[in-house]
C-alpha positions, -999 to 999 in steps of 0.1 A, spaced: 298 -70 -251 330 -52 -264 352 -74 -242 335 -106 -255 341 -95 -291 378 -89 -283 381 -123 -267 365 -140 -297 387 -121 -321 418 -131 -301 406 -167 -302 401 -166 -340 435 -151 -345 450 -178 -324 433 -205 -344 444 -190 -377 479 -186 -364 480 -223 -353 467 -235 -387 492 -213 -405 521 -227 -385 512 -264 -393 533 -278 -421 527 -306 -445 556 -330 -453 560 -358 -478 578 -391 -477 583 -419 -503 601 -452 -503 627 -439 -527 630 -404 -513 645 -379 -538 664 -401 -562 674 -426 -535 684 -399 -510 668 -379 -483 648 -351 -498 635 -318 -484 601 -332 -474 582 -317 -503 560 -334 -528 587 -333 -555 616 -339 -531 602 -362 -504 619 -376 -473 630 -412 -475 630 -424 -439 604 -420 -411 631 -412 -386 642 -382 -406 606 -371 -414 594 -372 -378 625 -353 -366 613 -324 -387 577 -325 -375 560 -304 -348 526 -310 -332 498 -304 -357 519 -311 -388 509 -336 -415 531 -363 -430 518 -376 -464 530 -411 -475 533 -414 -512 525 -447 -529 548 -477 -524 562 -502 -499 583 -488 -471 611 -510 -456 648 -506 -449 672 -486 -427 656 -458 -407 622 -474 -410 624 -502 -384 600 -485 -360 579 -454 -364 577 -437 -331 581 -403 -314 553 -387 -334 547 -353 -318 514 -347 -300 488 -325 -316 458 -307 -301 421 -312 -303 419 -284 -329 450 -294 -348 459 -330 -345 492 -344 -359 483 -365 -390 501 -394 -407 482 -403 -438 485 -420 -472 482 -399 -502 461 -427 -517 443 -450 -493 457 -485 -491 486 -476 -515 513 -469 -488 524 -502 -473 547 -504 -442 563 -538 -445 579 -551 -413 578 -517 -398 562 -513 -364 542 -482 -354 542 -471 -317 523 -442 -303 528 -436 -266 530 -406 -243 513 -383 -268 478 -370 -275 457 -361 -306 474 -381 -334 456 -395 -364 467 -424 -387 447 -426 -419 447 -448 -449 478 -470 -444 485 -507 -447 507 -523 -420 524 -557 -422 542 -575 -394 556 -609 -388 565 -632 -359 575 -615 -327 561 -581 -338 530 -561 -332 523 -539 -362 505 -511 -343 508 -503 -306 489 -474 -289 498 -466 -254 522 -478 -227 520 -486 -190 543 -457 -181 532 -431 -206 497 -415 -206 483 -416 -241 449 -401 -253 428 -392 -283 446 -414 -308 426 -421 -340 433 -448 -365 410 -450 -395 408 -466 -430 438 -487 -422 445 -524 -428 468 -546 -407 482 -580 -416 502 -603 -393 518 -631 -412 531 -652 -383 535 -653 -346 559 -667 -321 543 -657 -288 514 -638 -274 519 -606 -294 488 -594 -312 486 -578 -346 472 -545 -330 472 -535 -294 459 -507 -272 475 -509 -238 476 -488 -206 486 -491 -169 469 -518 -149 459 -494 -122 454 -460 -138 443 -471 -173 462 -442 -187 454 -449 -224 422 -431 -229 396 -421 -255 412 -437 -285 393 -447 -317 398 -473 -343 373 -467 -372 367 -483 -406 398 -506 -402 404 -542 -409 428 -567 -393 438 -602 -402 465 -629 -398 480 -652 -373 482 -643 -335 468 -653 -302 445 -623 -304 443 -602 -335 430 -570 -320 438 -566 -283 427 -538 -258 441 -539 -223 438 -516 -193 423 -487 -213 395 -463 -207 369 -450 -232 382 -470 -262 359 -472 -292 362 -498 -319 339 -487 -348 332 -507 -380 363 -529 -376 364 -562 -396 386 -590 -382 396 -624 -395 416 -647 -373 438 -671 -394 453 -692 -366 471 -693 -333 490 -726 -329 507 -733 -297 482 -716 -274 464 -739 -249 441 -711 -237 416 -689 -255 424 -671 -287 402 -643 -300 396 -621 -330 388 -591 -307 399 -592 -271 393 -566 -244 408 -570 -209 400 -548 -179 391 -519 -201 363 -497 -189 338 -475 -207 346 -493 -239 323 -494 -270 323 -518 -299 301 -505 -327 292 -524 -359 323 -546 -357 324 -579 -376 345 -609 -370 344 -637 -395 359 -670 -407 378 -677 -374 397 -709 -379 427 -715 -357 434 -750 -372 447 -762 -338 428 -768 -306 426 -738 -282 393 -723 -271 381 -698 -297 362 -666 -291 350 -642 -318 346 -613 -294 359 -618 -259 353 -593 -231 373 -601 -200 369 -581 -168 389 -579 -135 386 -605 -108 372 -580 -83 351 -548 -83 348 -521 -95 331 -535 -126 343 -527 -161 316 -513 -183 315 -523 -220 289 -519 -247 287 -542 -277 264 -527 -303 254 -539 -337 282 -564 -340 284 -597 -359 304 -629 -352 301 -651 -383 316 -687 -386 336 -690 -354 352 -724 -355 371 -746 -330 385 -781 -331 388 -781 -293 367 -802 -269 360 -768 -251 347 -755 -284 339 -720 -295 321 -689 -284 308 -662 -308 307 -636 -280 317 -642 -244 319 -620 -213 338 -631 -181 350 -615 -149 335 -585 -131 322 -568 -162 290 -549 -167 283 -555 -203 254 -546 -225 251 -566 -258 224 -550 -280 215 -557 -316 242 -583 -320 244 -615 -341 263 -647 -337 258 -670 -368 273 -704 -368 296 -714 -340 302 -751 -347 329 -774 -334 342 -796 -362 343 -830 -345 309 -827 -329 314 -810 -296 293 -782 -282 297 -744 -287 278 -713 -278 266 -682 -295 265 -658 -265 282 -669 -233 288 -656 -198 315 -673 -177 331 -669 -143 364 -650 -145 396 -669 -142 383 -694 -117 377 -667 -91 340 -671 -89 333 -635 -98 300 -628 -117 296 -607 -148 265 -584 -150 254 -589 -186 223 -580 -205 215 -594 -239 188 -575 -259 175 -577 -295 202 -603 -305 202 -633 -329 219 -666 -322 220 -693 -348 243 -724 -350 250 -758 -336 256 -759 -299 239 -736 -273 223 -704 -284 228 -688 -250 251 -702 -223 249 -687 -188 276 -698 -163 267 -686 -138 240 -664 -154 229 -635 -176 211 -607 -158 186 -605 -187 179 -619 -221 152 -600 -239 137 -600 -274 163 -624 -287 159 -649 -316 175 -683 -310 174 -710 -337 189 -741 -352 208 -751 -321 215 -783 -302 201 -767 -270 186 -732 -271 195 -721 -235 217 -737 -208 225 -723 -174 212 -693 -155 192 -663 -166 177 -639 -141 151 -626 -165 142 -641 -199 114 -625 -218 100 -620 -253 124 -644 -268 117 -666 -299 132 -700 -301 129 -726 -329 146 -757 -343 162 -771 -312 177 -806 -316 177 -815 -279 155 -791 -261 145 -755 -256 161 -747 -223 177 -762 -192 188 -745 -160 178 -718 -135 158 -695 -158 133 -669 -146 108 -663 -173 91 -630 -181 54 -625 -188 38 -659 -197 21 -645 -228 54 -633 -241 76 -664 -236 79 -683 -268 94 -717 -262 76 -733 -292 76 -711 -322 62 -710 -357 91 -720 -379 104 -697 -406 136 -693 -427 154 -660 -423 160 -641 -455 190 -622 -442 215 -624 -413 213 -587 -406 176 -578 -409 144 -591 -394 116 -596 -420 93 -624 -407 60 -613 -392 64 -638 -363 92 -617 -348 86 -583 -364 76 -557 -338 69 -584 -311 97 -576 -287 95 -564 -251 98 -528 -261 78 -530 -293 109 -536 -314 117 -568 -333 128 -601 -317 163 -605 -331 189 -581 -345 187 -555 -372 221 -542 -383 212 -517 -410 222 -484 -395 254 -471 -379 261 -467 -342 281 -437 -333 292 -428 -298 269 -454 -283 237 -443 -302 219 -458 -332 218 -432 -360 198 -429 -391 229 -433 -413 230 -464 -434 258 -488 -425 258 -505 -460 276 -507 -485 304 -514 -461 332 -487 -460 365 -497 -476 351 -530 -488 372 -530 -520 403 -529 -499 391 -555 -474 384 -579 -503 418 -572 -519 435 -581 -486 414 -610 -474 416 -626 -509 453 -620 -513 470 -654 -519 503 -640 -508 487 -631 -474 470 -664 -467 437 -660 -485 412 -683 -468 378 -686 -452 343 -691 -465 340 -657 -482 372 -665 -503 365 -701 -508 327 -700 -516 319 -666 -528 351 -649 -542 332 -627 -566 310 -611 -540 318 -578 -523 319 -578 -485 284 -563 -484 270 -590 -507 287 -618 -488 271 -607 -455 236 -600 -470 234 -630 -493 248 -655 -467 213 -667 -458 204 -672 -495 184 -642 -505 196 -615 -530 213 -585 -515 190 -555 -511 221 -533 -519 226 -544 -555 258 -553 -573 291 -540 -560 318 -521 -579 340 -552 -576 315 -574 -594 309 -549 -621 347 -548 -627 348 -585 -631 
């Protein structure tokens, strides 16, 4: 007992010592009277290169308000690694008020670093934020409460990327939480060759990707295993040209072992394409073991009359490999195909499919307790194995949903395969792959998301801006189907 007390005391002393050694520095666009200061609140540093050269692992750098550009600020890199108990922190003093304009941020070869409350802006040929590298192991990087805007693109560079080694997947256990990304790129948010990446409550708007013949995406993950997307929303995807468009695109390898990805409580709203190959709200390809639960695809039209699909499974890169995908408690609404299996979904359960050209096309190994209504051409076509006959609902009682994100109608309430609803309810937060009892709404940082997405200088566009500019983000999602929001008026509306 005495030895244990001594060990605990030594540990406590160590923790106190570590906390005492951690320093807090300050930086501002103008430094101290236009010169490099001493890194204090009253005499801040002026350049990131100088500030980072003074930092040790576990230190904090506070960004004072203003727009950061100029010499010494071309690339923020070399941030020292922290520890699990004392991460290195780069944070804005006031959220959304510190703007890094044409400055790239790269974190590679380090662990336990947190970025909090910044706004990053990048142009053609640049990725605003890069986490990881093929030759540098990187882990436990957290980015939260941060907005990223990419004004133009000249190649395949995304706005934000997490990347690791193709074989070892050496970028691990990173988290993007309560962030928003928008602008012009092939893919806005891209995750490649990583392990254990979590995207939580990220909002993404794709504003165009001209010049790309192949698919463009709002969120794209490629050969990344044990990934989780929790309560992410992609909206108003409009590339203006004619590539294939995906809201959320999960692409696995062309051979085993399978990647594993969970998509939980996510929404793809208004995913457009002018292409003859049309659009997909959420698509999985390659050797991927994916579980899509409590997800919504709402409106995936093609403007000139072609087909589209809400949820789609496709063979990977022409190699004939087959994803293993389960769709459960989801909602698909929009012109085209509600569910498209090529070659097949493993299971589609308790899913609400409505207002489509064709509810289901292709292969589904098990389809049960689904609810389908308002098909222009037919309920289903293809190799589909139905579940219990008394649970299959090919011809349904018609109803008009009150909300996108909540099931209210008695026809689908509590009638799913597990006693839950047929269709998606996105009311509570997912954390670490589990549904919690914490309310998701009102949406975090929605005042900053609105300020950025409606900023004329940054390409304000999309249905939210064009049709409902006075609404908060929460109101826009909840009033999209025509019913008043259950969350009341927002602070933004009260100000106006």
